[in-house]
N, C-alpha and C positions, 0 to 999 in steps of 0.2 A: 368485275363487280364482286363485292363481298356482301353476303347477307346471311341471315340466320333464321331458323324457326325455333320451336321449343326444345329441340334435341340436338341440332347440328349447326355447324358453320359451313357455308358453301362458298366456293369461288366459281364464278360464272363468266364465260366469255361471250361477247357478241361476235358471231361469225357471219359469213356471207349468206348463209341459209337460215340462221335462227340463233337461239340461245343454247349454250352447251355447258353443263356442269362438268368442270374439269378437275375439281378436287373437293373432297369432303373431309371434315374433321368432327369427331373421330370417325374412323372407318366403320366400326361395327357397333360398339356400345353407344348408349345414349347418355346425354348429360343435359343440364339446364343452364345455358349461358344467360347472363344478365341482359336486360332489355336493350341497352345501348352499347355499341361497339366503338372503340377508338381506333382510328386508322391513321398511321403516321407515314411520312414520306420516305422512310427507310424500309418500307415493306413490312413494318410491324403492325399487327392487329391485336389490340388488348380486349379481353373480356374478363368479367369477374363473377365469382360465386361467393356470396358473403363478403368477406374482406380480403379474399385471395384473388390476385390477378394472375391470369395465364396470358403469356405473350406468345402469339403465333407469328410465323413468318413463312416465306416460301423456301423450299429446299434449294431452288435455283432462281434468284430474282430476275435473271435475264430470260427465263423461260416461263411465259404466262401459264403453261400447262403443268408446271411442276407441283409436287405434292405440298400440302400444308403440314408444317412440323412445329413442335413446341420449342421455342427458343429459351424460355426461362419461366419460372413461377416465383411469386413472392407474396407475402401477407403483410398488409398494412397494420402496424401494431399501435396500441395505445389509445384506441377510441372506444367509447362506451357503447355506441350503437353501430348497427350495420351501415356500411357505405351504401348509398342509394343511387346517386347520379354522379357522373363524372364527365369532364370535358377537358380539352387541350387548350392551354393558355397560349398566347402569341409568343411567349419566350420558350415554348417547348415543354414546360412543366405541365403537370396534370392537377386539376382542381376537382374536389369532390365535396358532396354534402352527405350527412349521416342522419339516421333516424333519431339521434339524440340532439338534433339541432346544432351541429357543428359544421364548419367549413374548414377544409384543410387543403394543403398543397404538398405534393410529392414530386421528386424528380424522376427521371426515367429509370433510375435504379431502384425506385421504391422507397427512398429515404424521405421521411417526413421533414419538410422544410419549415412549415408553420401550421398552426391550427388556431381556430377561434370559435368559441361557443357564443351563440347569439340567442336572444330571448324572443319568444313569441308567446301569445296567450296560451293557456293550458290546453285548449281544444284545437288549437291551430295546427295545420299540417303544411309545412313549407317544402315538402319533398315529393308531392304528387307530380308536379310538373318538372320538366327539365329546366335548366337555367341557361341564360345567354351570356356571352363573353364578348366584350368589345376590344378594339385594337389597342386600347390603353390598359388591358388586363383588368378591367372592371367586370364584376360578375353581378348579374341581376337575377334575383330570386323572387318569385311571387307565391304567396300563400292564399288562404281564403279571407284574410283580413288586412294584409299589408304587402307593400312592394318594398324590397330591400336591395341596396346596392353595397357591394363590398369591393375594396381595392387591393391589388397585389402590386407591390413595388419591386419585386424580385427578391425581397428578404422577409417582409412582414405582410400580414393581412390586417385590414382595418375595415370597420363599418363606415361607409361614406355617408349614407342617409337611409331613413325609413319613412315611408309615406302610408299612413293608415287609409284604408278604403274598404267599403262594404262591397265585396264582390258577389254577394248573394249566393245562390246555389245551396249545396249541402256541405257539411263540415268535412266530408271526405275528399271532395274534388277541388275545392277552392275555386280559383278562377277558371281552371280548365286548360288554359293555353300557356305554353312557354313564351316568355317575352320575345318580341320581335324588335330588332334594333333599326331605327329610322334615322337617316342623316349621316352620310358617309363623306368624309373629306372636310376641308376647311370651309367656313362660311355657311354651313348648313345647321339648322336647329337639330340638336341631338335629342332624340326621343326613344323611349322604350314603350312598346304598345302590347297590350293584352286585351282579352275580351272577358267581361264579367258574365254572370249567369242569372241576371234578373230577367224578367219577362215584360217587355222585350229586352234582349241582351244589349249591351253597349260595348263599343270599342273604346278603350280607355288608354290615354297617352300620358306618360310621365316624363318630366325633364330628366335626362340622364345626368346632366351636370347641374351646377348651381343655376337656378332660374335667373333670367334677366333681372337686373336691379329694378326696372320699372314694371315688372310683372305683377299684376293684381291677381291674388289667389281667387279661385272659384269659390263661391259662397259655401262656407262650412267645410272646406276641403284643405288639405295640406298644400303649401305653396309648390310642392314638387309635382302636383297633379296639373297637367297641361291642358287636357281637353277630354270631353266625353262625346261620343257620336252614337246615337240610338240606331239599332239595326232592326228595322220593322219586321215583326213576325218571328224573330229568333227566340226560341224557347227550348227548355230541356225536353228531350223526347220521352224520357221516363225516369223513374227514380234512379239515383246514383249516377246520372249523366248530366253534364252541363250542356248548355245550348250550343256552344262552340268549343269543341275539344281540341281541334287542330290549330296550330299556330298560324297567325296571319302571315301573308307574304307581302313584301313591299318592293317598290322601285321608285326612287326619288322620294317624293312626299305622298305617293299613292300607297294605300294599304288595303288588301283584300282579305276577306274571311268568309267562311261558309258554315251554314247550319250542319250540325252533326247528328247522325242517326245511330251511332253505336257500332260496336265491333262484333256483335252476335248475329249479324245478318240483317239486311235492310228489307222492309216490307215493300210491296208494290206501291203502296200509298204512303210514302214516307214524307217527312217534313221537308219543305223546299226553302231555298234561300241562299243566294250568293251576293255578297255586299262589298262595295268598295268605298272607302272613305279617303279624304284628302286633307292633309295638314296645310293650312294657309299660313305661310310665314309672315305675311303682312298683317292680317287680322289676328294671328295667333289663335286660330280656331280649328278644331277637327270637324270637318263637314262631310255629309253624305254626298257621294258623287253619283252612284247609280245602284240599283237593286235589281236582281233577277229573282222573282218570287215563284218562278215556274220550274226551276231545276234545282237539283241538289248535287253538291260535290262532297263526297264523304271522306275525301283524302286530304293529306297535307298539300295545299295548293302549290302549283309550279307556274312560274312566269318566264317567258322568253323575251329578252330585249331585242333579239333578232327578228322574230315574227311579230312581236307586239301583242302576243296572245297570252291568256290565262288558261291553264289546263286543269281538268278534273273529270271525275266520273261519278255516276250515281244511277239509281234505278228509277224507272218511270212507271206509270200506271199500267202499261202493257206487260209489266214484269220483266222487261228487258233491261240490261245494263247498257248505258250509253257513255261514250267519251266525247268531251266537248273541247273546243277551242273558242274562248270568248275574247272579243276585242278589249284590250286593257283600258282603253280610253272611254269606250261607250257601253261596254257590257253586252253588245250584240253578238249573236252566234256567228262565228266565222265558219265553223264546220262542226258536224255532228256525226259520230260513227256508232252504229249499233254493234255491240259486242256479243250479246247473247243472254240467255235466261239463267244459266247455271251459276252457282256461287264461285266457280273458278274465276269469275270476273268481279267478285265482290271485294272491293278495297275496304278494309276495316279501319282505315285511318292512317295509312303509311305514306312515306315520301314518294313522290313521282319525280323521276330523274330524267333530265334532258342531256343527251350526250353531244359530242362535237359534230355529229352528222344530222342532228335534228330528231333522232329516235327518242321515243318516250318509253320508259320502263317503270313498271310499278309492281309491287307484290300484292297478292290477294290471299284469301283464306285457304286457297289450294296450291299456290305456287307463285310463279312470276310471269308477267305478261309484258311483251314489248310490241309497240306500234311503230312500224317503219315509216320514216319520212319519205314522201314522194316529191317534196319541194326542193329543187336544187339550190334555191337561195339559202336554205338552212344547212346545206352541206359544206361546211368550211372548217 
């Protein structure tokens, strides 16, 4: 596993007895890598500072314990604003957005292949959230007033569509969530789902492609808007936060999201709420499937198609942190594990990763935690 904190990049191995940090970069001095890292299948790891990319790799890719070394560095030229978010396209190129409202594509050598400036309202911020990329190399960006889709055909960028929507919240945070893509494969409705920050918050679905010809637009909304599902009780925990900050997770037409309580530590009496909505392809409506108003997941949710469970953690009124597995279909608790009271178990809103043996790994304010699977059915 590759991960970072505010000063270093780490390579961590899962061993028979636990987790082991086998390599650190840099060895002594500190630096500030960008929020998101790009990992490629040739053992390259990219991070950036400003508009400069550093490409890391392993000294010996055949040895998981080998040192982390710098392979190359390059600076992306010709952009007015700082590069903010970046992602890997399905053709292997890298797409990014900037603070000057541009989207660009570079190849693996750092050469700019194309760039496109897009317009938003003067106070709009379309780079708080990360963006989503589908298998056709379409990129989905959400701000606090509009959902945008851009296409990449291998040579040129273009704006596919834009759909205005009042996401509520404050002008700094926008919608809060990175778009989650629903509908994989032929014959499925293709949707992009985010959560707004009204009170209560809503899960909001947009058609990723041209809406069906017989689609009737929702009253007062863009035809690109497919559905809105209210999330009972979801509300911003305090100023500068949105009700739901972490992206929804989906399987099939089911989409789950959770109330967020911030990255500065959870109180013992935090806001509760885990929600699952379902897209009905017959009625073409986004409907509430179940609600858990007694627990909180403060993390980016994880779902296992093997166990059929939704995973997350949060703090309860006894001031302990607990980890849960909820039944994906019903929302009922399948298991619950007490972790402890210290903030070494406090997940500030990061990804929870399931490995091939059913282990769950997540980062916290103090480090990294792994829960070992005891279920042989998950070990495959």
